[in-house]
N, C-alpha and C positions, 0 to 999 in steps of 0.2 A: 503494500498501499504505500502511496506516496501522500505526503501531507505537508502543508505550508500554512502559516498564519498571516493574515493581511490585517494590517492597521488601517483603521478607519477613523478620522476625525469628524464627529458629528455636531460638534460645538455645544451652544446653550440653547437650543431649541429642539422641538418634536421633529423628527425626521423619517422619511422613507428614502433610504440611501440606495442607489442602484448599484448592485453588485455584479452585473451581468458580464460585464467587460473582463474584469479581474477573473470571473470563474471561467469564463470562455478561454481565456489565455492560458489558465491553469490546465484546463482540459485538453488543450491543443498541444501543450508541452508534455502532458501525460501519455497523449496519442492512444490509438486504439478505441475499442468498446469497453464500457464498465460504467461504473456508477460515481457520480461526483456527490459527496456529502457536505453540505454546508452547515456549520455549526457555531453558534454564538455562546462563548463561555461566559455569559453574564445572566444574572437573576432577573434583569429588567429589560431584556431585548429579545426580539424575535426574528426569524426569517420568514419572508411571505414570497409566493409566486403569484404575480399578478402583472396586470398592464400597467405600465408607468408612462408619464406623460399625459396628455389628454385629460388631466384633471383627476385620475384615479388616486394619486398620490394624496392629495388633499382631500378626497372623498374617504379615504381609509382614515386618515388622521381625524377628520371630523366625525367620523362613526365611532372611532375608538374614543374621543372626546364625550360623545353622547353616552356610550356604553360605560365608560370609565371616567367620571368627571375628576378634574384636578381641585378638589375642594377638599374639606376637612373630615369627610366621613371615614376614612381608612384608618384602621387601628395601628397599621405599621407607619409610625410617624418618625421620621427624621428627614433632613433635606428640604427642599423646596416644598412649598404647599401641594398636597395632592400625591406626593412621592410615592405613597402606598399603592397606587393605581399601578405604577409601572411594575411592581411585583406580581400583579394579578394578570398583567397583559400576556406573559409567555403561556398562561392557560389558553389564552385564545389565539395567538399567534406564536406558535412554538417555536423554540429556539434552534430549529434545524429544518433542513429540508434535503431530499435527495433527488437528483435529475440523472436520467439516462444520459449517457455518452456514447456516441456513434461515431467511429472513425475521427475520434478526437474532437468532435463538434457537440455542443449541448443539444439534445433533441427536445428543445422547448417549443411550444406552439407559436405560431406567427406573431402574437401579441404579448407572449408572456416575457417576463423578466423577473430576476431574482433580486429580492432586496432586503436589506437590513432595516427592520422597523425599531425606533428607539424613541420612547416618550421620556426617557429620564435626561432632564436638562441639568442634572447635577454632575455627570459623567462624560465628558466631551470627547473622551478617547475610548475606543472600542477595538476588540480583537475579533476577527472570524476567521475560524480555522476551516480550510478547504482539504478535502482528503478525496483521493481518487483510488477506488477498488477496481482493479482490470478484471474484465469479465473473460 
């Protein structure tokens, strides 16, 4: 298995960060057929496969804002207001995704992208582990 850690700066705002290019480069370097596993080793971030651009990024953040408001209802309290919601989010958007790789290329649908989803404004630096399991 080949594996690498990618550093991502998310800054101090909620973000849907496109990882598709990094994932594609890694899959191409690994070559052949197999599975690409994308994993975020953080308790407050997730990995989603969705269409990016065209407003879907903002729609996802708005939906998460409706489902998980940044207010004082959360029992897990430290950091910024509503930080506890960031610890609940990975139950909805898991910290991993697996994508087929065929002949060194991601086998994503036409409009699919791989994204890091991060609501935690207190942690501006993230790591994403990419692992390729050859088939």
